[in-house]
N, C-alpha and C positions, 0 to 999 in steps of 0.2 A: 504498338505492333502486336498483332495476334500471334499466338503460338500455334503451330501446326501439330495436329495429333495424327499419328499413324494408325491405320486400321490394322488390327491383328489379322494375320493370314486366315485363321479359323473363322473370324467374323466376316472377312471378305468372301470366303467360299460360301458361307451361309447366305450372304446377300446375293451372290451370283446365282445360287440355286433358286432363291425366291424369285428373282427376275426371270429366270428361264421358264419357270412354271407358269408365268403369267404374261407371256409375250402377246397372246391375242388381245388382252386388255390394253397393253401398251400400244399395239397397232391401232386399235379403235381410238385411243386417245390422240394419237399422232395424225392418223390419216382419216379417221371417221369410220363408223361402222359401214361395212359394205364397200369400202374403198381400198381393200387389200385382200390378198388370198394366200393360202398356204400351197406352195408348190411342193407336193409330197415327194416326188421323185428325187429332188435335190434337198429336201428338208429346209426350204427357205420360205420365209414370210415375205411377200412382195407387196409393196405399196407404190402407187403412182407418185411420181415426183411432181408436186403441184406447181413448181416454179420452172419446170423444163418447157421451153417453147420451140425447140428445134424440131427437125424432122425425126421421125421415129417415135419411140416410146421411152421416156425417162422414168427410172424407177429407183427405189431403195430396196435392198434385200437385207433381211435380218436372219442370222443363223440361230439355231436353237441355243447356242452358248451366249447369245446376246451381242456378239460382234456383228458388224454390218458393213455394207459397201453400197456404192451408188453406181449406176450404169445406164447405158442407152442401148436399146434394141434398135438397130438400123431399120429405116423405112424399107418395106418390101421383104423383110426377113421372114415374115409369115405370109402365106397365101390365103388370106381371109378377105372376102369381098367387102365385109363391113363389120364393125364392132357389134357386139350384142346389145340388148336394150340397156344394160348397165354400163356401157362404154368400154368394156374390156374386150380384148380380142379373144375369141374362143376357137 
């Protein structure tokens, strides 16, 4: 049986700061370059949920502190005639 080691709080804070400073690289790795954007008003990094197949727009949102959530924007929420050339609603 393996023993579990605790991460010291100081080391955990340092790790969290390192992750926060490189969220764009993390988003590129997860969603691919150009498949996410920064929603500046809410300070959220938004990436399309590639597995969402329902109506509307499925997404993942990552906060600057590294926490995240998933959601769906209901169909018709935005009055956009068609998505832009990159597939995003503008």
